[in-house]
C-alpha positions as CSV (number, residue, x, y, z in Angstrom):
1,M,0.0,0.0,0.0
2,E,2.8,2.4,0.9
3,L,4.4,1.8,-2.6
4,Q,1.1,2.5,-4.3
5,L,0.5,5.6,-2.2
6,A,4.0,6.9,-3.0
7,N,2.9,7.3,-6.6
8,P,3.3,11.0,-7.5
9,V,0.2,10.9,-9.7
10,L,-2.0,10.7,-6.7
11,D,-3.3,13.9,-5.2
12,L,-1.7,14.7,-1.8
13,D,-5.1,15.1,0.0
14,R,-6.4,11.9,-1.5
15,R,-3.2,10.1,-0.7
16,A,-3.5,11.2,3.0
17,S,-7.1,10.1,3.1
18,I,-6.4,6.7,1.8
19,G,-3.4,6.3,4.0
20,S,-5.5,7.2,7.0
21,A,-8.3,4.7,6.1
22,C,-5.7,2.0,5.7
23,S,-4.2,2.8,9.1
24,K,-7.6,2.7,10.7
25,L,-8.4,-0.7,9.2
26,V,-5.1,-2.1,10.5
27,T,-5.7,-0.6,13.9
28,Q,-9.2,-2.1,14.1
29,Y,-7.9,-5.6,13.1
30,K,-5.2,-5.4,15.8
31,F,-7.9,-4.6,18.3
32,D,-10.1,-7.4,17.1
33,L,-7.3,-9.9,17.4
34,I,-6.6,-8.8,20.9
35,C,-10.3,-9.3,21.8
36,L,-10.2,-12.8,20.2
37,D,-7.1,-13.7,22.2
38,L,-9.0,-12.8,25.4
39,Q,-12.0,-14.8,24.3
40,I,-9.8,-17.8,23.7
41,I,-8.3,-17.4,27.1
42,Q,-11.7,-17.4,28.7
43,E,-12.9,-20.4,26.7
44,T,-9.7,-22.3,27.7
45,Q,-10.4,-21.4,31.3
46,R,-13.9,-22.8,31.1
47,G,-12.7,-26.0,29.6
48,Y,-10.0,-26.5,32.2
49,R,-12.5,-25.8,35.0
50,K,-14.8,-28.4,33.6
51,L,-12.0,-30.9,33.4
52,L,-10.8,-29.9,36.8
53,S,-14.1,-30.6,38.5
54,T,-14.1,-34.1,37.0
55,L,-10.6,-34.8,38.1
56,L,-11.1,-33.4,41.6
57,K,-14.1,-35.7,42.0
58,E,-11.9,-38.7,40.9
59,V,-9.2,-37.7,43.3
60,S,-11.5,-37.4,46.2
61,E,-13.0,-40.8,45.5
62,S,-9.7,-42.5,44.9
63,P,-8.0,-44.9,47.3
64,W,-4.7,-43.0,47.2
65,P,-3.0,-42.0,50.5
66,D,-3.7,-38.5,51.9
67,P,-0.2,-37.1,51.1
68,V,-0.7,-37.9,47.4
69,K,-4.1,-36.3,47.4
70,Q,-2.7,-33.2,49.2
71,A,0.2,-33.0,46.6
72,I,-2.4,-33.0,43.8
73,M,-4.5,-30.3,45.6
74,D,-1.3,-28.2,46.1
75,R,-0.4,-28.5,42.5
76,H,-4.0,-27.5,41.5
77,K,-3.7,-24.4,43.7
78,K,-0.4,-23.4,42.1
79,M,-1.8,-23.8,38.6
80,V,-4.8,-21.6,39.4
81,E,-2.5,-18.9,40.8
82,R,-0.3,-19.1,37.7
83,Y,-3.3,-18.8,35.4
84,E,-4.7,-15.8,37.3
85,L,-1.4,-14.0,37.0
86,Y,-1.3,-14.7,33.3
87,L,-4.9,-13.4,32.8
88,A,-4.2,-10.3,35.0
89,H,-1.1,-9.6,32.9
90,K,-3.1,-9.9,29.6
91,L,-5.8,-7.6,31.0
92,N,-3.3,-5.1,32.3
93,T,-1.5,-5.0,29.0
94,F,-4.6,-5.0,26.9
95,F,-4.7,-1.2,26.5
96,V,-0.9,-1.1,26.0
97,E,-1.3,-3.5,23.1
98,A,-4.6,-2.2,21.9
99,P,-3.9,0.4,19.2
100,M,-5.2,3.9,19.7
101,V,-7.3,5.5,17.0
């Protein structure tokens, strides 16, 4: 696009208008991609929560010794904390990554 807009035959005002329209489209696509990324994160979270509830039920009903069960629960807690940090980071950087119009 930049090469086409650099054509000296184009009127300067029209060139600026087309360049601005192109920039707005790119900006909107970037914003849409960031929104999709957040949606995917949320859907992934829902899927893992569903899987987690099934696995926690299996663990609670299992004949394993209590230290093994406790280790699984501790690992679960750490995974939840890590995910929450990741999501918080994504949400905090959303407006940094989101293009300004």
